[in-house]
KEZADO-157877 format. One line per 5 residues: number of its first residue (from 1); their letters; for each residue y negated, x, z negated of N, C-alpha, C. Coordinates in steps of 0.02 Angstrom, whole numbers, m for minus. Layout:
// KEZADO-157877
NUM) a) Y:X:Z:Y:X:Z:Y:X:Z; ...
***
This chain:
// KEZADO-157877
1) matsv) 743:m1833:915:723:m1811:850:665:m1761:857; 614:m1772:819:555:m1728:822:569:m1664:784; 544:m1611:811:551:m1546:779:484:m1525:753; 482:m1507:690:418:m1485:662:405:m1413:682; 345:m1398:696:325:m1330:714:291:m1300:654
6) spasp) 317:m1244:633:286:m1211:575:223:m1176:597; 175:m1172:552:113:m1137:570:127:m1065:588; 81:m1035:625:89:m965:644:102:m923:582; 151:m880:586:165:m840:527:109:m791:515; 93:m780:451:38:m734:435:56:m663:456
11) arepa) 4:m623:463:15:m552:480:62:m521:429; 105:m478:452:154:m448:408:120:m405:355; 132:m423:294:102:m388:237:136:m319:232; 97:m266:223:125:m199:222:181:m189:171; 180:m224:115:230:m214:63:297:m245:82
16) npakr) 300:m288:132:362:m323:147:422:m277:160; 416:m228:204:475:m184:215:495:m147:151; 447:m125:112:463:m90:50:496:m138:1; 471:m199:m4:501:m249:m47:572:m264:m24; 581:m268:42:647:m282:69:696:m226:50
21) aaqla) 674:m163:55:716:m107:36:734:m111:m38; 687:m131:m80:701:m139:m152:752:m195:m163; 746:m250:m126:794:m304:m132:864:m282:m109; 866:m242:m56:931:m217:m32:964:m172:m84; 923:m132:m119:950:m91:m173:978:m136:m229
26) qdmka) 941:m188:m245:964:m235:m297:1028:m270:m275; 1033:m286:m210:1094:m318:m184:1155:m274:m196; 1145:m208:m195:1200:m160:m206:1207:m141:m279; 1177:m181:m323:1182:m171:m395:1151:m106:m420; 1098:m84:m386:1060:m26:m410:1028:m44:m477
31) ndvvl) 1018:6:m518:988:m4:m584:914:14:m581; 876:m19:m624:805:m2:m635:766:7:m570; 768:m42:m526:732:m38:m462:658:m50:m475; 617:m3:m452:545:m6:m461:511:4:m394; 459:m35:m380:418:m28:m320:348:m8:m342
36) lnlqg) 326:50:m320:259:75:m338:213:72:m277; 154:44:m286:103:42:m234:61:106:m242; 66:150:m193:31:214:m195:m34:215:m156; m53:157:m128:m115:154:m89:m173:168:m135; m216:212:m115:m273:232:m156:m256:287:m206
41) vtdmt) m191:303:m212:m170:356:m257:m154:419:m217; m124:411:m158:m107:467:m115:m107:443:m42; m117:490:4:m114:474:75:m44:487:103; 1:513:61:68:532:83:108:472:109; 107:417:73:142:356:92:111:299:54
46) dyfvi) 129:237:73:99:179:40:139:155:m21; 205:163:m18:248:137:m72:306:184:m86; 328:184:m149:390:215:m169:436:160:m194; 497:160:m172:549:120:m203:592:169:m241; 602:157:m306:641:202:m348:697:161:m379
51) asgts) 758:188:m374:816:153:m401:867:205:m425; 915:181:m464:970:224:m488:1036:193:m470; 1084:237:m455:1153:217:m447:1191:240:m508; 1253:219:m514:1293:236:m573:1336:298:m562; 1343:320:m500:1385:378:m483:1361:406:m416
56) dthvr) 1386:464:m397:1369:493:m332:1387:444:m276; 1446:414:m280:1469:367:m229:1423:307:m226; 1403:281:m283:1359:223:m285:1290:240:m255; 1263:298:m273:1199:320:m245:1203:323:m169; 1256:354:m143:1265:360:m71:1270:291:m38
61) sigeh) 1309:246:m67:1319:181:m37:1256:139:m37; 1215:145:m88:1151:109:m90:1107:135:m32; 1103:201:m25:1062:230:28:1086:209:97; 1151:213:108:1179:194:173:1168:121:189; 1173:78:138:1162:6:146:1089:m8:166
66) ivsem) 1042:25:132:971:14:148:957:36:219; 980:95:240:968:119:308:997:70:359; 1058:49:348:1093:5:395:1058:m63:401; 1042:m94:345:1011:m160:346:940:m158:373; 902:m107:355:833:m101:380:834:m91:456
71) kkegv) 882:m53:480:888:m42:552:901:m108:588; 944:m150:560:958:m216:588:894:m259:592; 848:m246:545:786:m285:543:729:m250:581; 747:m197:618:698:m163:660:656:m111:626; 675:m91:565:638:m40:528:684:21:523
76) rvhhv) 665:74:558:707:133:561:683:187:513; 731:221:484:716:276:438:695:336:480; 644:371:457:618:429:492:655:493:472; 672:497:408:704:558:382:748:539:323; 807:570:318:854:557:264:875:624:233
81) egvqq) 877:625:166:901:685:130:947:663:74; 997:704:59:1037:697:m1:1096:649:2; 1109:618:59:1164:570:62:1231:604:51; 1240:664:78:1304:700:70:1320:712:m4; 1270:733:m42:1282:750:m113:1283:688:m158
86) grwvl) 1241:639:m143:1239:578:m183:1206:585:m250; 1167:637:m260:1133:646:m324:1062:617:m322; 1027:630:m266:960:604:m256:953:592:m181; 955:529:m161:947:511:m91:874:494:m79; 846:525:m28:777:511:m9:778:482:62
91) ldfvd) 748:423:70:743:390:134:670:382:151; 646:417:201:576:416:220:566:368:279; 534:312:266:519:263:317:445:269:339; 413:323:323:343:340:336:296:298:293; 294:232:301:249:190:261:274:181:189
96) fvvhi) 337:194:179:366:192:112:424:241:109; 438:263:48:492:311:36:537:282:m19; 602:284:m6:651:260:m54:683:320:m88; 684:320:m154:717:371:m195:774:337:m232; 835:360:m222:891:333:m259:923:391:m297
101) fhptl) 923:384:m363:943:439:m407:1009:426:m442; 1044:480:m455:1096:479:m506:1057:475:m572; 1079:436:m621:1039:425:m682:1015:489:m716; 1055:541:m719:1034:602:m753:975:635:m717; 975:633:m651:919:662:m613:856:620:m619
106) rnfyq) 864:555:m619:805:512:m626:771:525:m693; 810:531:m744:783:546:m810:749:614:m811; 779:663:m777:751:731:m776:684:733:m738; 681:702:m678:621:707:m636:566:657:m655; 584:601:m684:536:552:m709:480:537:m658
111) ierlw) 500:517:m598:451:504:m545:401:450:m565; 423:398:m600:376:346:m621:320:374:m664; 337:423:m706:286:454:m748:239:497:m707; 266:533:m658:224:574:m614:174:532:m576; 194:471:m556:151:426:m517:127:368:m560
116) sdaev) 111:381:m623:92:328:m669:26:294:m650; m14:325:m606:m75:292:m582:m61:236:m533; 0:234:m506:18:184:m456:34:117:m489; 16:64:m454:30:m4:m478:103:m21:m466; 135:m51:m516:204:m74:m508:201:m143:m475
121) vptv) 237:m152:m420:237:m214:m382:301:m252:m398; 295:m317:m414:356:m357:m426:398:m359:m362; 464:m353:m370:509:m353:m312:540:m421:m298; 528:m468:m341:558:m535:m332:508:m583:m303
***
């Protein structure tokens, strides 16, 4: 039986790990998942993934799931904050940063509004 050889895979697009993190948040039933492209807006990072959980426990579990699954895929988190409290989890992967909020804090900080110059990237 002949085996088809797929063409060489294209160079990894920079948004892929950030999109993957957004998908992982969606897999855990995160609410209002948004991916912002910050390239050309700031040198701090290339992307923000912003999501909400429904409770402290949900926020924590979304963050832990993203860290665990990304690690399995060879993408390690550089810095983690807020997992213990579960109100605002920040996962810094250097090229992208994941923010997972308790709904009241997301509404209070309005990160999407602060970074309104950034392009919203479809996550699907």
